[in-house]
N, C-alpha and C positions, 0 to 999 in steps of 0.2 A: 133548567131552563134552557132552550135552544135558541140562542141568542140570532141566531141566521133567520129562524121564523118570527122571531120578534121585530128583527129588521125588516122584515117582508112586510109585518104586519104595518108597522109606522110608514113605510114607504107607499104602502097601498093606501092608508088612510090620507096620506098627503095628496098623492095623486088622484084618487076619486075613483079610479077603474084599476081593475087587474091586469090589463093590457097595458097601460101605462107604466105601472110598477114594474111587470115583468121587462119592460123595455127599459126602465132605467137600473134595474138589477142584471140585465145582460143575459135573463133567464128566460125559459118558456111561460106562457101563461098558466098551463097545466102545473108548471113548478109551484109558481106562487098559491094556486089553488090549492095544491096538497100541502105545501108549509101552512097554511093558513088554517086549513082542515084540522091539520096534526095540532097547531097549537089551541083551537077551538075543542078539542076532544082532550087537552090535557087540561085545560081550564075547567072544563065542564060547563061552557056557556056560546053563545052565538056572539060572536063579533061583529059579522057584517050582513046587513040583509041585500040582495042584488035588486037594482031597480033597472029602469030602462035605461037610464044615463050613467049606468055603472054599479057602483059600489058602496052603499051607505051603511055608516057606524050604527050599530046597537046602541041603547043603553050601556050595557055592560063595554062595548067597545069604548065607547066614549071614556068611562071610566077607567079604563085600562090603558089607556092612550099615555097619558102624563108619567105615568110608572114605567111604561115601555120606554119613553124617552129617556128617562133617569137609568134606566136598565143599560142602554146603549152607550150613554156617556160615563157610566159606572165602566163599561168596559173599555171605552176608549182611555181614561185615565190611568186603567190598570195595565194597559199595554205600553202607554206612552212611559210609565212609571222605570220599565225595564227596556225600553227600545234605545238602540246606541244614538246617542247625540238629544234624545229628548228627556230623557232623566236627568233631573240635576245632580251636578256631580256632589257629593255628599264630602266632606273635609273635616278634619278633626285639627283644631288649632289649639287644643291643651286649655286655654283660658280665653275668654274674651276680651279681656283688658292687656292682654300680653302682646308681643311682638308678632307671632304667626296669625293672628286675626288683623293686625294692620296690614299684614304683608297681603293676606287675602282680600281685604278691601281694596289695596293699591291695583291688584290684578282686576277686580270687578270694575273699578273707576275707568281700568284700560280697556275693557271691553263689556261697555254697556250693554244690558239685557242678558247675560250671563246668568243662568239658573244654579244657585248653590244650596246645598244643606250644609249648615255649618254646626257641628257636634262638638261636645269637649269630653274626651276619655281621660282616664286618670294617669297613666303613665305608656312608657314604650311598649312595654308587653303588650298592654291591652290594645295598643294602637295597630302594633305587628298581627295580634290575632285577629282582629276585624278587618285589616285590608286582605289577610288571606281567607277568611269566612265570605269576603265580599259585602261585608255590614258597612263598609267605609271604602271609599275610592283612593284615599290620600291621605298623609298626617303630616303634621310639623314637627321635629322630634330632634332632640340631641343625640347623636348617634357615635360609636358605641361606646357603652361604658365597657370598665375595664374587666376584662374575662368573658366579654359577650361578643357576638357575632349575629350579624342581621343574616337570615333564612337565605339562601340561594335565589329564592323566587321573589325576594323584595328589592326593587331598586331603590336606590338613596343618592340625592345630588344635593350638595351643601348650598343652600340657597342665601344665607345672611349669616354675617358675624354681627353680633349685636353688641356695642359698647355698654358695660356695666357702669353705675353711676352709682353714688353714695347719696343718701336722702336723710336728713337730719332736719331737727327744729331750728328755730331761731336763735336760741340760746345756746345751742351745742358750740363748743370750742372752735369748730371747724366750717361754722355757718357762713362768716363772712370771707373763705379764702375761695380763689376762683377755679383751683384745681386742686387734688390729691394725688400722691403717688402710694401704690401699695404698701412701700416700707414706713410711712406716716401714718399707716392703720394699725401698725404693731402695738397690741396693747388696748387698743379701742374695743367698745363694747359693739360689736354688730348682732343684732338681734334678728332672726328671720325663723318665728316659730311656723311659717308654711311647709318648712323643709320636712320631707316624708324620707326617712332610710330607706334604701335601695331604689329609690327612683333616681331618672337620669338629672334633674335638676339637685338632687343629693348629693350625686357623684360629680357634679360640675364645681359646688361650691365645697366639698370636701378636697378636691384637687387644688383651689383657687387656695384655701386654706392652708394646705400643705405648702403649696410653693411659696409663698409669701410672708408664713410663720403667723397666720392672723387667728382670732378667735372668733368666731361663729357660732352663737349660742341658737338652740333650736328648741329650747327648753318652755314650757309654759303650752298651754290650749291655744289652737289658732282660731280666734272668731272671727278671721276676714280683714279685709284691708283697713277699715275705718276705726276698729281698735288700735289697729298698731300705729296708724298715722297720728291718733290722737295721744298715745302714748310718747310718739316721737315730739311732738308740739310742745310736750312739757316737761321735755328731758334736757339736761346740760350734758348729759354721756351718750346718749342711746342714738345708735345708729342703725339702718338696713342697707341692703343692696336691693336696686331695681333696676331694669333694663331699662336702655333710652326710649324705647318705645313703648314701655308700658304707660298704659292709661291711668293716671290716678287722680281724682279731683278731689280737692278738701277745701273747706270755708277757709275765707279770706283770714280770718285771725288765725289760725294756724301758723302760717308763715313758714312754711317749710320751704327747704332749699333742695335743690339736685345738684350736686358737685361732680364733675367729670372726675373719672381716673384716670391718669395717664402716668407714664415712665416704668412699665409699659401700661398699655389698655387691656383690660381684660374683656376678652369677648365672649359672647355666650354662642355656639355654634348651631344655628338652625338648619333643619336637612328636610328636605321634603321626601316622603317615603310612599311608593305606591307598589303594587302586583307587576309583575312584568307583563302577564298574559292579559291585565287592564286594556279595553281598546275604547273607552270612553274618550270621543273625540276634544271634550273640555280639558280634560286630563292633559293631553298633547300640546294643548294651548297654554294649561298651567306649566308645566315644564319648560316649554318654549319660552314663557315670559321671564323664568329664574334662568334662563340660560347663561352657560360659562359667559363672564363678562359684565353681566346686569350687578351682579352681587359686589360688594367690596370683599376680595379676598385677599387684600395685601397683608402678609404677615409682619413687615416691619412695622416695631413699635407696638406690636399687640402681644398678648399671652393668651392661650387655649390648652386645655389639658392634652396631654401626649397622645390621649386614646382617641380624639375627637376627629 
C-alpha cells in the first residue's frame, strides 16, 4: 500500500478540505486529489464525498481511518528502529546477574532516558558474529582466548577488571576468614558446573587453576545458581568462585559467605566489543563512559591470564 497516499488520506480527513491538506503536505491540491483517487481505486471504495464545505468521510472512509493511522504509526516505528540515534542500542551482557549487566546499569543511571535493548548470547564467538552481522551493537566479553584473535573490524577496549571471590557455606572451614590467598585454596574442592569447555570463561578459569595449582571441578549437570547455592549452604568442603559484582540472592538460612581472594587478587578482564563501522551515537557515549581512567586497570597485586 502506498503510504504517501495513506498519509494524504489521513491529513485530508483531519483537515476536512483537500486544499488545506495540500497546504499542510506542501503539495498541490491536484496531487492530493490524485493520491486519494488512486487509494480509492486500490481499495475499491469511496473514501470521501465532496460537499460545499469541503470533503466528508464516507462510511468506508470512517472505517478505514483508524487503520490508516495505525499504518502510519507502524511505519514511523519501523523507520525509528533503524534511524541513527533513535534505535535502542542493543548490547550483549553474557548474563543478567553478572558484572556486565551491572556495568550497563551504571551507564544507564549516568544517562537517564537512554534506550537499551539487552540480550544474552552464549559465548564470544556468538557475540562477534552478531556484532559483524549487525544483530547487536556491542558486547561485554573477556578477550582473547589462547590462540585466538579478534577480527580486524572488531574494536575492543578493557572496561573493568572484576575481582574474583570465594563463596562458601556457613560450616565451611574458611567461612570465618576475612580473606584468602590462592595458595591457601590448593587442595580445596571448588565446584563450578556452569563452566563450558571452549568458552572464554572456561579459558579464564583454566588459566587460574594452572597458575595457582587449584582444582576446579566442572562435573555434574548445571541446574543454575539456586541448586548450587543450596549445595554450598550444607557443605563443609564445597566452594565456588563468583565475581565481585555477580548478583546473587539466597535465603537467610543459607548463611553463605563471600570471601575476598587476595595475594594476588584474581581479576576477570571484561572488555567492550563493537564493530568499527558502527555509527550509533549511544555507542560513542558507552565507549566514552568507559574511557581510559574510568576503570581500575592497576596491575599491582592482581592476576589475570597472560592472553587477556
